[in-house]
PyMOL Python script that loads the backbone (N, CA, C, O; Angstrom):
from pymol import cmd

cmd.read_pdbstr("""\
ATOM      1  N   MET A   1      -1.785 -15.114 -13.248  1.00  0.00           N
ATOM      2  CA  MET A   1      -0.544 -15.422 -12.468  1.00  0.00           C
ATOM      3  C   MET A   1      -0.556 -16.470 -11.395  1.00  0.00           C
ATOM      4  O   MET A   1      -1.536 -16.794 -10.724  1.00  0.00           O
ATOM      5  N   ASN A   2       0.693 -16.972 -11.317  1.00  0.00           N
ATOM      6  CA  ASN A   2       0.169 -17.625 -10.629  1.00  0.00           C
ATOM      7  C   ASN A   2       0.765 -17.180  -8.635  1.00  0.00           C
ATOM      8  O   ASN A   2       1.608 -16.378  -8.233  1.00  0.00           O
ATOM      9  N   GLU A   3       0.020 -17.960  -8.017  1.00  0.00           N
ATOM     10  CA  GLU A   3       0.635 -17.593  -6.530  1.00  0.00           C
ATOM     11  C   GLU A   3       1.800 -16.889  -6.393  1.00  0.00           C
ATOM     12  O   GLU A   3       2.296 -15.777  -6.213  1.00  0.00           O
ATOM     13  N   ILE A   4       2.040 -18.242  -6.590  1.00  0.00           N
ATOM     14  CA  ILE A   4       3.532 -17.906  -5.907  1.00  0.00           C
ATOM     15  C   ILE A   4       4.272 -16.982  -6.269  1.00  0.00           C
ATOM     16  O   ILE A   4       5.218 -16.610  -5.574  1.00  0.00           O
ATOM     17  N   ASN A   5       3.868 -16.275  -7.808  1.00  0.00           N
ATOM     18  CA  ASN A   5       4.451 -14.673  -8.147  1.00  0.00           C
ATOM     19  C   ASN A   5       3.855 -13.947  -8.211  1.00  0.00           C
ATOM     20  O   ASN A   5       4.164 -13.043  -8.987  1.00  0.00           O
ATOM     21  N   ARG A   6       2.325 -13.823  -7.278  1.00  0.00           N
ATOM     22  CA  ARG A   6       2.112 -12.426  -7.078  1.00  0.00           C
ATOM     23  C   ARG A   6       2.040 -12.722  -5.482  1.00  0.00           C
ATOM     24  O   ARG A   6       1.101 -12.289  -4.814  1.00  0.00           O
ATOM     25  N   GLU A   7       3.217 -13.577  -4.847  1.00  0.00           N
ATOM     26  CA  GLU A   7       4.006 -13.543  -3.584  1.00  0.00           C
ATOM     27  C   GLU A   7       4.599 -12.956  -3.918  1.00  0.00           C
ATOM     28  O   GLU A   7       4.491 -11.758  -3.658  1.00  0.00           O
ATOM     29  N   HIS A   8       5.635 -13.461  -4.736  1.00  0.00           N
ATOM     30  CA  HIS A   8       6.778 -13.100  -4.938  1.00  0.00           C
ATOM     31  C   HIS A   8       6.902 -11.724  -4.783  1.00  0.00           C
ATOM     32  O   HIS A   8       7.613 -11.210  -3.919  1.00  0.00           O
ATOM     33  N   LEU A   9       5.987 -10.883  -5.893  1.00  0.00           N
ATOM     34  CA  LEU A   9       5.695  -9.647  -6.535  1.00  0.00           C
ATOM     35  C   LEU A   9       5.411  -8.820  -5.291  1.00  0.00           C
ATOM     36  O   LEU A   9       6.257  -8.027  -4.878  1.00  0.00           O
ATOM     37  N   PHE A  10       4.171  -8.996  -4.649  1.00  0.00           N
ATOM     38  CA  PHE A  10       4.169  -8.753  -2.903  1.00  0.00           C
ATOM     39  C   PHE A  10       5.164  -7.819  -2.210  1.00  0.00           C
ATOM     40  O   PHE A  10       5.407  -6.678  -1.819  1.00  0.00           O
ATOM     41  N   ALA A  11       5.587  -9.132  -2.329  1.00  0.00           N
ATOM     42  CA  ALA A  11       6.751  -9.283  -0.774  1.00  0.00           C
ATOM     43  C   ALA A  11       7.521  -8.046  -1.209  1.00  0.00           C
ATOM     44  O   ALA A  11       7.550  -7.044  -0.495  1.00  0.00           O
ATOM     45  N   GLN A  12       8.408  -8.145  -2.876  1.00  0.00           N
ATOM     46  CA  GLN A  12       9.452  -7.146  -3.655  1.00  0.00           C
ATOM     47  C   GLN A  12       8.838  -5.922  -3.477  1.00  0.00           C
ATOM     48  O   GLN A  12       9.556  -4.936  -3.313  1.00  0.00           O
ATOM     49  N   GLU A  13       7.287  -5.779  -3.482  1.00  0.00           N
ATOM     50  CA  GLU A  13       7.142  -4.207  -3.483  1.00  0.00           C
ATOM     51  C   GLU A  13       7.683  -3.395  -1.676  1.00  0.00           C
ATOM     52  O   GLU A  13       8.348  -2.483  -1.185  1.00  0.00           O
ATOM     53  N   ILE A  14       6.580  -4.842  -1.241  1.00  0.00           N
ATOM     54  CA  ILE A  14       7.242  -3.907   0.706  1.00  0.00           C
ATOM     55  C   ILE A  14       8.712  -4.285   1.282  1.00  0.00           C
ATOM     56  O   ILE A  14       9.363  -4.042   2.298  1.00  0.00           O
ATOM     57  N   MET A  15       8.863  -4.959   0.165  1.00  0.00           N
ATOM     58  CA  MET A  15      11.152  -4.712   0.618  1.00  0.00           C
ATOM     59  C   MET A  15      11.062  -3.467   0.031  1.00  0.00           C
ATOM     60  O   MET A  15      11.237  -2.468   0.728  1.00  0.00           O
ATOM     61  N   ASN A  16      10.895  -3.405  -0.764  1.00  0.00           N
ATOM     62  CA  ASN A  16      11.240  -1.835  -1.716  1.00  0.00           C
ATOM     63  C   ASN A  16      10.726  -0.197  -1.782  1.00  0.00           C
ATOM     64  O   ASN A  16      10.806   0.749  -2.566  1.00  0.00           O
ATOM     65  N   VAL A  17      10.194  -0.473  -0.544  1.00  0.00           N
ATOM     66  CA  VAL A  17      10.203   0.564   0.444  1.00  0.00           C
ATOM     67  C   VAL A  17      11.254   0.421   2.195  1.00  0.00           C
ATOM     68  O   VAL A  17      11.885   1.139   2.971  1.00  0.00           O
ATOM     69  N   VAL A  18      10.887  -0.833   2.033  1.00  0.00           N
ATOM     70  CA  VAL A  18      10.885  -1.091   3.395  1.00  0.00           C
ATOM     71  C   VAL A  18      13.236  -0.483   3.060  1.00  0.00           C
ATOM     72  O   VAL A  18      13.583   0.321   3.926  1.00  0.00           O
ATOM     73  N   GLU A  19      13.933  -0.702   2.448  1.00  0.00           N
ATOM     74  CA  GLU A  19      15.356  -1.632   1.662  1.00  0.00           C
ATOM     75  C   GLU A  19      15.290   0.383   0.628  1.00  0.00           C
ATOM     76  O   GLU A  19      16.347   0.491   0.006  1.00  0.00           O
ATOM     77  N   SER A  20      14.564   1.416   0.466  1.00  0.00           N
ATOM     78  CA  SER A  20      15.126   2.293   0.207  1.00  0.00           C
ATOM     79  C   SER A  20      14.909   4.104   1.052  1.00  0.00           C
ATOM     80  O   SER A  20      14.772   5.283   0.728  1.00  0.00           O
ATOM     81  N   GLY A  21      15.003   3.260   2.229  1.00  0.00           N
ATOM     82  CA  GLY A  21      14.814   4.490   2.965  1.00  0.00           C
ATOM     83  C   GLY A  21      13.322   5.101   3.634  1.00  0.00           C
ATOM     84  O   GLY A  21      13.065   5.780   4.628  1.00  0.00           O
ATOM     85  N   ASP A  22      12.217   4.276   2.169  1.00  0.00           N
ATOM     86  CA  ASP A  22      10.780   4.874   1.963  1.00  0.00           C
ATOM     87  C   ASP A  22      10.143   5.492   3.187  1.00  0.00           C
ATOM     88  O   ASP A  22       9.667   6.573   3.536  1.00  0.00           O
ATOM     89  N   LEU A  23      10.444   3.860   3.838  1.00  0.00           N
ATOM     90  CA  LEU A  23       9.291   3.403   5.331  1.00  0.00           C
ATOM     91  C   LEU A  23       8.872   4.936   6.267  1.00  0.00           C
ATOM     92  O   LEU A  23       7.941   5.739   6.206  1.00  0.00           O
ATOM     93  N   ALA A  24       9.989   4.813   7.033  1.00  0.00           N
ATOM     94  CA  ALA A  24      10.491   5.779   8.472  1.00  0.00           C
ATOM     95  C   ALA A  24       9.794   7.450   7.882  1.00  0.00           C
ATOM     96  O   ALA A  24       9.400   8.270   8.712  1.00  0.00           O
ATOM     97  N   ILE A  25       9.732   7.786   6.080  1.00  0.00           N
ATOM     98  CA  ILE A  25       8.610   8.744   5.538  1.00  0.00           C
ATOM     99  C   ILE A  25       7.454   9.016   4.891  1.00  0.00           C
ATOM    100  O   ILE A  25       6.847  10.078   4.750  1.00  0.00           O
ATOM    101  N   MET A  26       7.234   7.944   4.526  1.00  0.00           N
ATOM    102  CA  MET A  26       6.130   7.662   5.207  1.00  0.00           C
ATOM    103  C   MET A  26       4.642   7.627   5.871  1.00  0.00           C
ATOM    104  O   MET A  26       3.457   7.895   5.674  1.00  0.00           O
ATOM    105  N   GLY A  27       5.944   6.889   7.170  1.00  0.00           N
ATOM    106  CA  GLY A  27       5.557   6.160   8.347  1.00  0.00           C
ATOM    107  C   GLY A  27       4.516   5.382   7.841  1.00  0.00           C
ATOM    108  O   GLY A  27       4.050   5.092   6.740  1.00  0.00           O
ATOM    109  N   PRO A  28       4.169   4.978   9.833  1.00  0.00           N
ATOM    110  CA  PRO A  28       3.013   3.993   9.129  1.00  0.00           C
ATOM    111  C   PRO A  28       2.069   3.552   9.304  1.00  0.00           C
ATOM    112  O   PRO A  28       1.817   2.355   9.449  1.00  0.00           O
ATOM    113  N   SER A  29       1.160   4.699   9.330  1.00  0.00           N
ATOM    114  CA  SER A  29      -0.076   4.972   8.239  1.00  0.00           C
ATOM    115  C   SER A  29      -0.498   4.307   7.348  1.00  0.00           C
ATOM    116  O   SER A  29      -1.415   3.497   7.212  1.00  0.00           O
ATOM    117  N   ALA A  30       0.773   5.006   6.338  1.00  0.00           N
ATOM    118  CA  ALA A  30       1.377   5.633   4.558  1.00  0.00           C
ATOM    119  C   ALA A  30       2.046   3.879   4.766  1.00  0.00           C
ATOM    120  O   ALA A  30       2.682   3.948   3.714  1.00  0.00           O
ATOM    121  N   PHE A  31       2.304   2.750   5.171  1.00  0.00           N
ATOM    122  CA  PHE A  31       3.248   1.547   4.899  1.00  0.00           C
ATOM    123  C   PHE A  31       1.503   0.750   5.260  1.00  0.00           C
ATOM    124  O   PHE A  31       0.809   0.068   4.506  1.00  0.00           O
ATOM    125  N   ALA A  32       1.367   0.982   6.012  1.00  0.00           N
ATOM    126  CA  ALA A  32      -0.429   0.083   6.107  1.00  0.00           C
ATOM    127  C   ALA A  32      -1.183  -0.336   5.646  1.00  0.00           C
ATOM    128  O   ALA A  32      -1.784  -1.408   5.731  1.00  0.00           O
ATOM    129  N   VAL A  33      -1.295   1.406   4.475  1.00  0.00           N
ATOM    130  CA  VAL A  33      -2.487   1.277   3.453  1.00  0.00           C
ATOM    131  C   VAL A  33      -1.782   0.642   2.022  1.00  0.00           C
ATOM    132  O   VAL A  33      -2.263  -0.205   1.268  1.00  0.00           O
ATOM    133  N   TYR A  34      -0.481   1.352   1.922  1.00  0.00           N
ATOM    134  CA  TYR A  34      -0.017   0.732   1.119  1.00  0.00           C
ATOM    135  C   TYR A  34       0.362  -1.396   1.183  1.00  0.00           C
ATOM    136  O   TYR A  34       0.268  -2.488   0.622  1.00  0.00           O
ATOM    137  N   THR A  35       0.694  -0.806   2.068  1.00  0.00           N
ATOM    138  CA  THR A  35       0.940  -2.241   2.270  1.00  0.00           C
ATOM    139  C   THR A  35      -0.718  -4.087   1.949  1.00  0.00           C
ATOM    140  O   THR A  35      -0.661  -5.316   1.963  1.00  0.00           O
ATOM    141  N   LEU A  36      -2.040  -2.804   1.688  1.00  0.00           N
ATOM    142  CA  LEU A  36      -2.705  -3.337   2.252  1.00  0.00           C
ATOM    143  C   LEU A  36      -2.977  -2.991   0.570  1.00  0.00           C
ATOM    144  O   LEU A  36      -3.070  -4.093   0.029  1.00  0.00           O
ATOM    145  N   ILE A  37      -3.128  -1.991  -0.381  1.00  0.00           N
ATOM    146  CA  ILE A  37      -3.292  -1.681  -1.615  1.00  0.00           C
ATOM    147  C   ILE A  37      -2.525  -2.421  -2.657  1.00  0.00           C
ATOM    148  O   ILE A  37      -2.761  -2.511  -3.862  1.00  0.00           O
ATOM    149  N   GLN A  38      -1.110  -3.172  -1.619  1.00  0.00           N
ATOM    150  CA  GLN A  38      -0.946  -3.895  -2.470  1.00  0.00           C
ATOM    151  C   GLN A  38      -1.194  -5.942  -2.373  1.00  0.00           C
ATOM    152  O   GLN A  38      -0.938  -6.944  -3.041  1.00  0.00           O
ATOM    153  N   PHE A  39      -1.712  -5.626  -1.334  1.00  0.00           N
ATOM    154  CA  PHE A  39      -2.506  -7.102  -1.023  1.00  0.00           C
ATOM    155  C   PHE A  39      -3.492  -7.346  -1.951  1.00  0.00           C
ATOM    156  O   PHE A  39      -3.801  -8.295  -2.672  1.00  0.00           O
ATOM    157  N   TYR A  40      -3.891  -6.262  -1.745  1.00  0.00           N
ATOM    158  CA  TYR A  40      -5.759  -6.241  -3.995  1.00  0.00           C
ATOM    159  C   TYR A  40      -4.721  -6.117  -4.612  1.00  0.00           C
ATOM    160  O   TYR A  40      -4.217  -6.936  -3.843  1.00  0.00           O
ATOM    161  N   ALA A  41      -4.088  -5.927  -5.126  1.00  0.00           N
ATOM    162  CA  ALA A  41      -2.934  -5.612  -6.975  1.00  0.00           C
ATOM    163  C   ALA A  41      -3.554  -6.166  -7.438  1.00  0.00           C
ATOM    164  O   ALA A  41      -4.693  -5.833  -7.111  1.00  0.00           O
ATOM    165  N   ASP A  42      -3.553  -7.270  -8.404  1.00  0.00           N
ATOM    166  CA  ASP A  42      -3.557  -8.168  -9.187  1.00  0.00           C
ATOM    167  C   ASP A  42      -1.281  -7.915  -9.918  1.00  0.00           C
ATOM    168  O   ASP A  42      -0.324  -8.550 -10.360  1.00  0.00           O
ATOM    169  N   PHE A  43      -1.602  -6.935  -9.630  1.00  0.00           N
ATOM    170  CA  PHE A  43       0.211  -6.987 -10.405  1.00  0.00           C
ATOM    171  C   PHE A  43       0.346  -6.673 -12.064  1.00  0.00           C
ATOM    172  O   PHE A  43       1.160  -5.886 -12.547  1.00  0.00           O
ATOM    173  N   GLU A  44      -0.549  -7.396 -12.753  1.00  0.00           N
ATOM    174  CA  GLU A  44      -1.269  -7.365 -14.123  1.00  0.00           C
ATOM    175  C   GLU A  44      -1.682  -5.529 -14.977  1.00  0.00           C
ATOM    176  O   GLU A  44      -1.381  -5.081 -16.083  1.00  0.00           O
ATOM    177  N   SER A  45      -2.174  -5.151 -14.244  1.00  0.00           N
ATOM    178  CA  SER A  45      -2.579  -3.451 -14.320  1.00  0.00           C
ATOM    179  C   SER A  45      -2.522  -2.831 -13.222  1.00  0.00           C
ATOM    180  O   SER A  45      -2.202  -3.300 -12.130  1.00  0.00           O
ATOM    181  N   LYS A  46      -2.981  -1.239 -13.598  1.00  0.00           N
ATOM    182  CA  LYS A  46      -2.162  -0.707 -12.458  1.00  0.00           C
ATOM    183  C   LYS A  46      -3.540  -1.207 -11.240  1.00  0.00           C
ATOM    184  O   LYS A  46      -4.632  -1.673 -11.568  1.00  0.00           O
ATOM    185  N   PRO A  47      -3.116  -0.967 -10.003  1.00  0.00           N
ATOM    186  CA  PRO A  47      -3.774  -0.895  -8.643  1.00  0.00           C
ATOM    187  C   PRO A  47      -4.531  -0.433  -9.049  1.00  0.00           C
ATOM    188  O   PRO A  47      -4.402   0.053 -10.172  1.00  0.00           O
ATOM    189  N   GLN A  48      -6.024  -0.316  -8.174  1.00  0.00           N
ATOM    190  CA  GLN A  48      -6.511  -0.756  -8.343  1.00  0.00           C
ATOM    191  C   GLN A  48      -7.201   0.009  -6.292  1.00  0.00           C
ATOM    192  O   GLN A  48      -7.848  -1.037  -6.335  1.00  0.00           O
ATOM    193  N   ILE A  49      -7.401   0.377  -5.534  1.00  0.00           N
ATOM    194  CA  ILE A  49      -7.215   1.348  -4.932  1.00  0.00           C
ATOM    195  C   ILE A  49      -8.228   0.912  -3.604  1.00  0.00           C
ATOM    196  O   ILE A  49      -8.438   1.970  -3.009  1.00  0.00           O
ATOM    197  N   PRO A  50      -8.793   0.022  -3.043  1.00  0.00           N
ATOM    198  CA  PRO A  50      -9.940  -0.174  -2.332  1.00  0.00           C
ATOM    199  C   PRO A  50     -10.018   0.916  -1.786  1.00  0.00           C
ATOM    200  O   PRO A  50      -9.173   1.759  -1.485  1.00  0.00           O
ATOM    201  N   LEU A  51     -12.110   0.794  -1.566  1.00  0.00           N
ATOM    202  CA  LEU A  51     -12.792   2.020  -0.931  1.00  0.00           C
ATOM    203  C   LEU A  51     -12.002   2.561   0.318  1.00  0.00           C
ATOM    204  O   LEU A  51     -11.519   1.643   0.980  1.00  0.00           O
ATOM    205  N   VAL A  52     -11.811   3.514   0.687  1.00  0.00           N
ATOM    206  CA  VAL A  52     -11.374   4.240   2.301  1.00  0.00           C
ATOM    207  C   VAL A  52     -11.718   3.219   3.561  1.00  0.00           C
ATOM    208  O   VAL A  52     -11.042   2.597   4.381  1.00  0.00           O
ATOM    209  N   GLU A  53     -13.600   3.432   3.185  1.00  0.00           N
ATOM    210  CA  GLU A  53     -13.705   2.933   4.383  1.00  0.00           C
ATOM    211  C   GLU A  53     -13.251   0.555   4.436  1.00  0.00           C
ATOM    212  O   GLU A  53     -13.251  -0.133   5.457  1.00  0.00           O
ATOM    213  N   LEU A  54     -13.029   0.171   3.301  1.00  0.00           N
ATOM    214  CA  LEU A  54     -12.601  -1.291   3.601  1.00  0.00           C
ATOM    215  C   LEU A  54     -11.108  -0.540   4.600  1.00  0.00           C
ATOM    216  O   LEU A  54     -10.735  -0.783   5.747  1.00  0.00           O
ATOM    217  N   ILE A  55     -10.542   0.444   3.520  1.00  0.00           N
ATOM    218  CA  ILE A  55      -8.686   0.358   3.702  1.00  0.00           C
ATOM    219  C   ILE A  55      -9.024   0.871   5.420  1.00  0.00           C
ATOM    220  O   ILE A  55      -7.973   1.001   6.048  1.00  0.00           O
ATOM    221  N   ALA A  56      -9.976   1.097   6.039  1.00  0.00           N
ATOM    222  CA  ALA A  56     -10.056   2.414   7.648  1.00  0.00           C
ATOM    223  C   ALA A  56     -10.443   0.890   8.275  1.00  0.00           C
ATOM    224  O   ALA A  56     -10.047   0.630   9.411  1.00  0.00           O
ATOM    225  N   ASP A  57     -10.949   0.239   7.782  1.00  0.00           N
ATOM    226  CA  ASP A  57     -11.757  -1.232   7.889  1.00  0.00           C
ATOM    227  C   ASP A  57     -10.970  -1.851   9.266  1.00  0.00           C
ATOM    228  O   ASP A  57     -11.127  -1.961  10.482  1.00  0.00           O
ATOM    229  N   THR A  58      -9.460  -2.354   7.564  1.00  0.00           N
ATOM    230  CA  THR A  58      -9.214  -3.382   7.861  1.00  0.00           C
ATOM    231  C   THR A  58      -7.578  -2.600   8.636  1.00  0.00           C
ATOM    232  O   THR A  58      -6.840  -3.347   9.279  1.00  0.00           O
ATOM    233  N   THR A  59      -7.314  -1.526   8.510  1.00  0.00           N
ATOM    234  CA  THR A  59      -6.214  -1.152   9.344  1.00  0.00           C
ATOM    235  C   THR A  59      -6.140  -0.449  10.278  1.00  0.00           C
ATOM    236  O   THR A  59      -5.134   0.107  10.719  1.00  0.00           O
ATOM    237  N   GLY A  60      -7.473  -0.406  10.758  1.00  0.00           N
ATOM    238  CA  GLY A  60      -7.438   0.229  12.344  1.00  0.00           C
ATOM    239  C   GLY A  60      -7.087   1.001  12.114  1.00  0.00           C
ATOM    240  O   GLY A  60      -6.531   1.157  13.201  1.00  0.00           O
ATOM    241  N   ILE A  61      -6.661   2.349  11.276  1.00  0.00           N
ATOM    242  CA  ILE A  61      -7.050   4.173  11.101  1.00  0.00           C
ATOM    243  C   ILE A  61      -8.111   4.293  10.127  1.00  0.00           C
ATOM    244  O   ILE A  61      -8.521   3.704   9.127  1.00  0.00           O
ATOM    245  N   THR A  62      -8.489   5.681  11.104  1.00  0.00           N
ATOM    246  CA  THR A  62      -9.266   6.339  11.020  1.00  0.00           C
ATOM    247  C   THR A  62      -9.889   6.780   9.758  1.00  0.00           C
ATOM    248  O   THR A  62     -10.966   6.412  10.228  1.00  0.00           O
ATOM    249  N   GLU A  63     -10.174   7.167   8.745  1.00  0.00           N
ATOM    250  CA  GLU A  63     -11.050   7.629   7.602  1.00  0.00           C
ATOM    251  C   GLU A  63      -9.856   8.932   7.231  1.00  0.00           C
ATOM    252  O   GLU A  63      -8.994   9.027   6.357  1.00  0.00           O
ATOM    253  N   GLU A  64     -10.393  10.048   8.618  1.00  0.00           N
ATOM    254  CA  GLU A  64      -9.357  10.586   7.715  1.00  0.00           C
ATOM    255  C   GLU A  64      -7.899  10.981   7.571  1.00  0.00           C
ATOM    256  O   GLU A  64      -7.423  11.995   7.061  1.00  0.00           O
ATOM    257  N   GLN A  65      -6.995   9.406   8.430  1.00  0.00           N
ATOM    258  CA  GLN A  65      -6.093   9.533   8.108  1.00  0.00           C
ATOM    259  C   GLN A  65      -5.262   8.881   7.188  1.00  0.00           C
ATOM    260  O   GLN A  65      -4.085   9.110   6.912  1.00  0.00           O
ATOM    261  N   VAL A  66      -6.572   7.453   6.448  1.00  0.00           N
ATOM    262  CA  VAL A  66      -6.545   7.103   5.158  1.00  0.00           C
ATOM    263  C   VAL A  66      -6.492   7.899   4.193  1.00  0.00           C
ATOM    264  O   VAL A  66      -5.895   7.219   3.358  1.00  0.00           O
ATOM    265  N   LEU A  67      -6.740   9.047   3.638  1.00  0.00           N
ATOM    266  CA  LEU A  67      -7.240  10.036   2.517  1.00  0.00           C
ATOM    267  C   LEU A  67      -6.079   9.879   2.726  1.00  0.00           C
ATOM    268  O   LEU A  67      -5.354   9.141   2.059  1.00  0.00           O
ATOM    269  N   VAL A  68      -5.535  10.930   4.225  1.00  0.00           N
ATOM    270  CA  VAL A  68      -4.078  12.001   4.702  1.00  0.00           C
ATOM    271  C   VAL A  68      -2.730  10.638   3.701  1.00  0.00           C
ATOM    272  O   VAL A  68      -1.869  11.113   2.959  1.00  0.00           O
ATOM    273  N   SER A  69      -2.864   8.750   3.954  1.00  0.00           N
ATOM    274  CA  SER A  69      -1.776   8.516   4.151  1.00  0.00           C
ATOM    275  C   SER A  69      -2.511   8.123   1.550  1.00  0.00           C
ATOM    276  O   SER A  69      -2.046   7.720   0.484  1.00  0.00           O
ATOM    277  N   LEU A  70      -3.324   8.474   1.936  1.00  0.00           N
ATOM    278  CA  LEU A  70      -3.227   7.943   0.427  1.00  0.00           C
ATOM    279  C   LEU A  70      -2.295   9.399  -0.691  1.00  0.00           C
ATOM    280  O   LEU A  70      -1.767   9.340  -1.802  1.00  0.00           O
ATOM    281  N   GLU A  71      -2.484  10.614   0.356  1.00  0.00           N
ATOM    282  CA  GLU A  71      -1.831  11.444  -0.409  1.00  0.00           C
ATOM    283  C   GLU A  71      -0.661  11.602   0.039  1.00  0.00           C
ATOM    284  O   GLU A  71      -0.248  12.698  -0.338  1.00  0.00           O
ATOM    285  N   ILE A  72       0.066  11.077   0.639  1.00  0.00           N
ATOM    286  CA  ILE A  72       1.263  10.726   1.191  1.00  0.00           C
ATOM    287  C   ILE A  72       1.801  10.020  -0.161  1.00  0.00           C
ATOM    288  O   ILE A  72       2.679  10.555  -0.837  1.00  0.00           O
ATOM    289  N   LEU A  73       1.016   8.359  -0.628  1.00  0.00           N
ATOM    290  CA  LEU A  73       1.622   7.796  -1.175  1.00  0.00           C
ATOM    291  C   LEU A  73       2.152   7.646  -2.658  1.00  0.00           C
ATOM    292  O   LEU A  73       2.951   6.989  -3.326  1.00  0.00           O
ATOM    293  N   LYS A  74       1.043   8.845  -2.781  1.00  0.00           N
ATOM    294  CA  LYS A  74       0.117   9.452  -4.125  1.00  0.00           C
ATOM    295  C   LYS A  74       1.571  10.998  -4.711  1.00  0.00           C
ATOM    296  O   LYS A  74       1.782  11.434  -5.842  1.00  0.00           O
ATOM    297  N   THR A  75       2.179  11.350  -3.499  1.00  0.00           N
ATOM    298  CA  THR A  75       2.884  12.765  -3.152  1.00  0.00           C
ATOM    299  C   THR A  75       4.833  11.615  -3.625  1.00  0.00           C
ATOM    300  O   THR A  75       5.767  11.884  -4.381  1.00  0.00           O
ATOM    301  N   MET A  76       4.635  10.745  -2.940  1.00  0.00           N
ATOM    302  CA  MET A  76       5.319   9.753  -2.770  1.00  0.00           C
ATOM    303  C   MET A  76       5.586   8.859  -4.202  1.00  0.00           C
ATOM    304  O   MET A  76       6.490   8.060  -4.443  1.00  0.00           O
ATOM    305  N   GLY A  77       4.915   9.121  -4.705  1.00  0.00           N
ATOM    306  CA  GLY A  77       4.809   8.460  -6.468  1.00  0.00           C
ATOM    307  C   GLY A  77       4.391   6.726  -6.589  1.00  0.00           C
ATOM    308  O   GLY A  77       4.118   6.105  -7.616  1.00  0.00           O
ATOM    309  N   TYR A  78       4.454   6.192  -5.108  1.00  0.00           N
ATOM    310  CA  TYR A  78       3.355   4.743  -5.285  1.00  0.00           C
ATOM    311  C   TYR A  78       2.191   4.817  -5.503  1.00  0.00           C
ATOM    312  O   TYR A  78       1.532   3.868  -5.929  1.00  0.00           O
ATOM    313  N   ILE A  79       1.781   5.824  -5.280  1.00  0.00           N
ATOM    314  CA  ILE A  79       0.125   5.424  -6.164  1.00  0.00           C
ATOM    315  C   ILE A  79       0.446   6.529  -7.119  1.00  0.00           C
ATOM    316  O   ILE A  79      -0.331   6.799  -8.035  1.00  0.00           O
TER     317      ILE A  79
END
""", "prot")
cmd.dss("prot")
cmd.show_as("cartoon", "prot")
cmd.util.cbc("prot")
cmd.orient("prot")
């Protein structure tokens, strides 16, 4: 997949969260986690979730909040 297509798909995924109103439901921490997951996605296979430690270090969110955020994203059907 070329870089332009990857960037377009990344932007589309993020726009979908905002336009659906799900951003207000999931909250900023889960949105940050979802954004990072999408950043690492290859969009050609099932998204690989980075390690909790990497997510926490990259987003500045505690590991406990990352786990809560992952549960929120799972419940909402984003992962």
